[in-house]
C-alpha positions in Angstrom: 33.5 -41.6 62.9 34.3 -45.1 61.8 37.0 -47.0 63.6 38.7 -50.4 63.7 38.7 -52.6 66.8 41.8 -54.9 66.7 42.5 -57.7 69.2 45.5 -59.9 69.7 45.4 -62.5 67.0 47.2 -65.8 66.4 49.5 -66.4 63.5 47.9 -65.2 60.2 47.5 -68.2 57.8 46.1 -68.7 54.4 46.4 -66.7 51.1 45.6 -63.2 50.1 45.3 -61.7 46.6 47.0 -58.3 46.2 45.0 -55.6 44.5 46.0 -53.3 41.7 48.4 -50.4 42.6 46.9 -47.2 43.9 50.0 -45.3 43.0 49.9 -46.7 39.4 46.2 -46.3 38.6 45.9 -42.6 39.6 48.4 -41.3 37.1 47.1 -43.7 34.5 43.6 -42.4 35.0 44.9 -38.8 34.6 46.8 -39.8 31.4 43.5 -41.1 29.9 42.6 -37.4 29.4 45.4 -37.2 26.7 43.1 -38.8 24.2 39.5 -38.3 23.2 39.1 -42.1 22.6 37.9 -44.6 25.2 40.5 -45.9 27.7 39.5 -49.0 29.7 41.6 -49.6 32.8 41.4 -53.0 34.6 42.6 -54.3 37.9 41.6 -51.0 39.5 41.5 -51.1 43.3 38.2 -50.1 44.9 39.7 -47.2 47.0 38.5 -43.8 48.1 41.3 -42.1 46.2 40.1 -43.8 43.0 36.6 -42.6 43.6 37.9 -39.1 44.1 39.9 -39.3 40.9 36.8 -40.5 39.0 34.9 -37.4 40.4 37.8 -35.1 39.4 37.9 -36.4 35.8 34.1 -36.0 35.5 34.3 -32.5 36.9 36.8 -31.7 34.1 34.3 -32.9 31.4 35.3 -36.5 30.9 32.7 -39.3 30.9 33.7 -41.9 33.5 32.1 -45.3 34.0 33.3 -46.7 37.3 32.7 -50.4 38.1 34.9 -50.9 41.1 33.0 -54.0 42.2 34.7 -55.6 39.1 37.8 -53.4 39.3 37.2 -51.5 36.1 37.1 -47.9 35.1 36.4 -46.5 31.6 37.3 -42.9 30.7 36.2 -41.0 27.6 37.0 -37.3 27.2 35.6 -36.2 23.9 35.3 -32.6 23.0 36.4 -29.7 25.2 37.5 -30.0 28.8 37.3 -27.6 31.7 40.7 -26.3 32.7 40.0 -25.7 36.4 40.0 -28.5 38.9 37.4 -28.0 41.8 39.1 -27.2 45.1 36.8 -29.5 47.1 38.2 -32.5 45.2 41.8 -31.3 45.0 42.1 -30.8 48.7 41.2 -34.4 49.3 44.0 -36.0 47.3 47.5 -35.0 46.3 47.3 -37.0 43.1 45.0 -34.4 41.8 48.0 -32.5 40.5 48.6 -35.4 38.0 46.0 -33.9 35.7 48.3 -30.9 35.1 50.0 -32.2 32.0 46.9 -33.6 30.3 44.9 -30.3 30.9 47.8 -28.2 29.4 47.8 -30.5 26.3 44.0 -30.5 25.9 43.0 -27.0 26.9 46.2 -24.9 26.9 45.6 -24.0 30.5 45.4 -25.7 33.9 44.3 -24.1 37.2 44.7 -26.3 40.3 45.0 -25.4 44.0 48.0 -26.9 45.7 46.8 -30.4 46.5 46.0 -32.1 49.8 46.7 -35.7 50.9 48.5 -37.2 53.9 50.3 -34.8 56.2 53.7 -36.5 56.1 55.8 -33.4 55.4 56.6 -31.1 52.6 55.6 -32.4 49.2 56.3 -29.4 46.9 55.4 -29.1 43.3 58.4 -27.0 42.3 59.9 -29.9 40.4 56.7 -30.4 38.5 56.6 -26.8 37.5 60.3 -26.6 36.7 59.9 -29.4 34.2 56.8 -27.9 32.6 58.5 -24.5 32.3 61.4 -26.2 30.5 59.0 -27.5 27.7 57.2 -24.2 27.3 54.6 -23.8 30.1 54.1 -20.4 31.7 53.3 -20.2 35.4 51.5 -17.3 37.1 53.9 -16.6 40.0 51.5 -14.3 41.8 48.8 -17.0 41.8 51.4 -19.5 43.0 52.0 -17.4 46.2 48.3 -17.8 46.9 48.6 -21.6 46.7 47.1 -21.8 43.2 48.9 -23.3 40.1 47.8 -21.3 37.1 49.6 -22.7 34.1 49.2 -21.8 30.4 50.9 -23.3 27.3 50.9 -22.9 23.6 52.8 -25.5 21.6 55.0 -27.4 23.9 58.6 -28.2 22.8 60.9 -30.9 24.0 63.8 -30.0 26.2 66.2 -31.6 28.7 64.9 -31.5 32.3 67.1 -32.4 35.3 65.2 -33.1 38.5 67.0 -32.1 41.7 65.2 -35.0 43.4 63.8 -38.1 41.7 60.2 -37.0 42.3 57.6 -39.6 41.2 54.9 -37.0 40.6 57.1 -34.6 38.7 58.4 -37.4 36.5 54.8 -38.5 35.7 53.5 -35.0 34.9 56.4 -34.2 32.7 56.1 -37.6 30.9 52.4 -36.9 30.1 52.9 -33.4 28.8 56.0 -34.4 26.8 54.3 -37.3 25.1 52.4 -34.8 22.9 55.0 -32.1 22.8 57.0 -31.2 19.7 60.5 -32.8 19.6 62.3 -34.8 22.2 62.2 -34.4 26.0 64.8 -36.0 28.3 64.2 -36.3 32.0 67.4 -36.8 33.9 67.5 -38.0 37.5 64.0 -39.4 36.9 62.1 -41.5 39.4 62.5 -45.2 38.8 59.5 -46.6 40.6 57.5 -49.5 39.0 54.6 -47.1 38.8 56.6 -44.9 36.4 57.1 -48.0 34.2 53.4 -48.8 34.3 52.5 -45.3 33.2 55.1 -45.4 30.4 53.7 -48.7 29.2 50.2 -47.3 29.2 51.3 -44.2 27.2 53.3 -46.3 24.8 50.2 -48.5 24.2 48.4 -45.2 23.3 51.1 -44.4 20.7 53.6 -42.5 22.8 57.4 -43.0 22.3 58.9 -43.3 25.7 62.2 -45.1 26.4 64.2 -45.6 29.6 61.3 -45.8 32.1 62.6 -47.6 35.2 66.1 -45.9 34.8 67.3 -42.5 35.8 67.1 -41.1 32.3 63.8 -41.2 30.4 63.5 -40.1 26.7 60.2 -39.0 25.3 59.8 -38.4 21.5 56.6 -36.3 21.1 53.9 -37.6 18.8 50.9 -35.8 17.3 48.1 -38.0 18.7 47.3 -40.7 21.2 44.6 -43.4 21.0 42.4 -45.2 23.4 43.6 -48.5 24.9 42.8 -51.2 27.4 45.4 -51.6 30.2 45.8 -53.8 33.3 47.3 -52.1 36.4 50.3 -53.6 38.1 49.9 -55.1 41.6 50.3 -52.8 44.6 53.8 -53.3 46.0 53.0 -51.3 49.2 50.0 -53.5 49.9 52.2 -56.5 49.2 54.8 -55.3 51.7 52.2 -54.5 54.3 50.8 -58.1 54.2 54.4 -59.5 54.2 55.0 -57.6 57.4 51.7 -58.8 58.8 52.7 -62.4 58.2 56.1 -61.8 59.9 54.8 -59.8 62.9 52.2 -62.5 63.8 54.6 -65.4 63.2 52.3 -66.5 60.5 52.4 -68.4 57.2 50.8 -66.5 54.3 50.8 -66.9 50.5 50.5 -63.6 48.6 49.0 -63.9 45.1 49.3 -61.4 42.3 52.8 -60.1 43.3 55.9 -58.9 41.4 58.8 -59.8 43.8 61.2 -57.7 41.8 59.3 -54.6 42.9 60.1 -55.4 46.6 63.8 -56.5 46.6 64.8 -54.1 49.4 61.8 -55.1 51.6 62.4 -58.8 51.0 66.0 -58.4 51.9 65.2 -56.7 55.2 62.5 -59.2 56.2 65.0 -62.0 55.6 67.5 -60.1 57.8 64.8 -60.1 60.5 64.4 -63.9 60.3 61.3 -64.2 58.1 61.4 -67.0 55.5 60.3 -65.9 52.0 60.0 -68.2 49.1 58.9 -67.6 45.5 56.4 -70.2 44.1 54.3 -70.5 41.0 51.3 -69.3 43.0 53.0 -66.3 44.5 55.2 -65.3 47.4 55.0 -67.2 50.7 56.1 -65.4 53.9 56.7 -67.4 57.1 57.4 -65.8 60.4 57.2 -69.0 62.4 60.5 -70.6 61.4 63.0 -68.5 63.3 63.1 -65.8 66.0 62.3 -62.4 64.5 65.3 -60.2 65.2 66.1 -56.5 64.7 67.6 -54.8 61.7 68.2 -51.2 60.7 66.5 -49.5 57.7 67.0 -46.3 55.8 64.3 -45.1 53.4 65.4 -44.1 49.9 63.9 -43.5 46.5 63.3 -46.7 44.5 65.0 -49.1 44.3 65.8 -48.4 48.0 63.6 -49.2 50.9 60.2 -47.5 50.3 59.2 -44.7 52.7 55.6 -46.0 52.4 56.6 -49.2 54.2 58.7 -47.5 56.9 55.8 -47.3 59.4 54.5 -50.9 58.9 58.1 -52.2 59.2 58.6 -50.2 62.4 55.6 -52.1 63.9 57.6 -55.3 63.3 60.7 -53.8 64.8 58.9 -52.9 68.1 58.4 -56.6 68.9 61.6 -57.9 67.3 64.5 -59.1 69.5 67.1 -56.4 69.9 67.3 -52.6 69.1 66.9 -51.1 65.7 67.5 -47.8 64.0 65.2 -46.3 61.3 66.4 -43.3 59.2 63.8 -41.5 57.1 65.3 -39.6 54.2 62.3 -39.0 52.0 59.7 -37.1 54.1 60.7 -35.0 57.1 57.4 -35.5 59.0 56.9 -39.3 58.7 57.4 -40.3 62.3 53.9 -39.2 63.5 53.1 -42.9 64.1 55.8 -43.1 66.7 53.6 -41.4 69.3 50.8 -44.0 68.5 53.3 -46.9 68.9 54.5 -45.4 72.2 50.9 -45.3 73.5 51.1 -49.1 73.1 54.4 -49.3 75.0 57.0 -49.3 72.2 59.2 -46.6 73.9 60.6 -45.4 70.6 62.9 -42.3 70.7 63.3 -39.9 67.8 65.9 -37.4 66.9 65.3 -35.5 63.7 65.0 -38.1 60.9 66.2 -40.9 63.1 64.1 -43.3 65.3 65.6 -45.7 67.8 63.5 -48.7 68.6 64.5 -50.7 71.6 62.6 -53.8 70.5 61.6 -56.8 72.7 58.4 -55.1 73.7 55.1 -56.7 74.7 52.7 -54.1 73.2 49.4 -53.2 75.0 46.2 -52.3 73.2 45.3 -48.6 73.3 43.3 -45.9 71.6 45.4 -44.8 68.6 45.0 -42.7 65.5 45.7 -43.4 61.9 47.8 -40.3 61.4 48.2 -41.1 57.7 47.5 -43.9 55.2 50.5 -46.1 55.9 50.7 -45.3 59.6 47.1 -46.4 59.8 48.0 -49.9 58.5 51.0 -49.9 60.8 49.0 -49.4 64.0 46.6 -52.2 62.9 49.6 -54.5 62.5 50.8 -53.6 66.0 47.3 -54.2 67.3 47.3 -57.8 66.0 50.1 -58.6 68.4 49.2 -56.3 71.3 47.6 -57.5 74.5 43.9 -56.5 74.8 42.0 -54.3 72.3 43.5 -51.6 70.0 41.0 -49.0 68.8 42.1 -47.3 65.6 40.3 -44.0 64.7 40.5 -41.8 61.6 40.5 -44.9 59.4 39.4 -42.9 56.4 43.1 -42.6 55.7 43.3 -46.4 55.4 40.3 -46.5 53.1 42.2 -44.3 50.7 44.9 -46.9 50.0 43.9 -50.5 51.0 41.2 -52.3 49.2 39.1 -54.6 51.5 41.8 -54.3 54.3 39.6 -55.7 57.1 38.1 -58.5 55.0 41.5 -59.6 53.8 42.9 -59.7 57.3 39.9 -61.5 58.7 40.2 -64.1 56.0 43.8 -64.8 57.3 42.5 -65.2 60.8 42.9 -61.7 62.2 40.6 -60.6 65.0 39.5 -57.2 63.6 36.2 -55.5 63.1 35.1 -52.3 61.6 32.6 -50.1 63.5 30.8 -47.4 61.5 29.2 -44.7 63.6 
């Protein structure tokens, strides 16, 4: 098993270019199935999840040209497609469910096992299916009890869909299916994440008529056909936030290039509360942790534009060494404190009660053998290792490979003492 060896490093210094967004590119790749024409996607991050999505699209009958060395993927899905997604691919990545809408449009049927991904709590697809049912999709309830989505559809017709929770995946799947449905679909209490806006921009380039993406009400007027396009993926705001925290926790001075600051308002506000200095320049965003003492703050995760759940664990790493106690409340996923045990191996002494974690702060962390319990937790224990005494050995790093492009190389270029060992 591959692992990272992380040793205490000095302040990170230099510049880092942020990659394209993992959470934006995966639904965009799925949406490329909505047309038989060529779609060229640029600024694609070289990630394991992207490789799996390429394999999934190929298994469905699309022709995929992947050039991740140059951050490009081309998708052409001429002719008929297969309606069943292979289980061995679906189990590797939750984003596999994103092909639901496109398959229903192209084949009239979709069969997908309930997807895998990080074990961070319940991530049900009920909202996806509720929205699809509202526009004319039938779901085999018996198959669903066996963990299989078996959906069929004739002509889809627009309708109003209210989401009980602003689910990103449900919003994306409904948007894709509704783009080619008859009439108008309105998604109320829709997810507002920047990745939703990027998908809407991609679909609109293809000829869709989508308004309101980025707000809680999205209106989709169905069209008869979509065309192939070229599209640049937005920068990854979670990778951005991770490197911002890396600069703060090491008391460093780092310039982040290819960043959209508006996507990280909540994170920037919290980092400033902790004492980090953040300035916007023509080159990007500069984060300095060497100007003032890093102090504690409280955070509560919320759907966008609130503090992102994906940055809760990296930010908690910062709070373990900040001056004073902090409270972290997780409202999005009920099982997203698995990294607490790993931090405590390093001496953090964090206490949890339900969805609340109490971090005493003021800790000198010690290197230890820890596990990347999920994608973002993996990045978090690496950040903790950068300021811990001795060596931190991080295993199960395949999680990190799923979501951070060139993570070790980017950290090393900033001065981090980290190496990858492949066994």
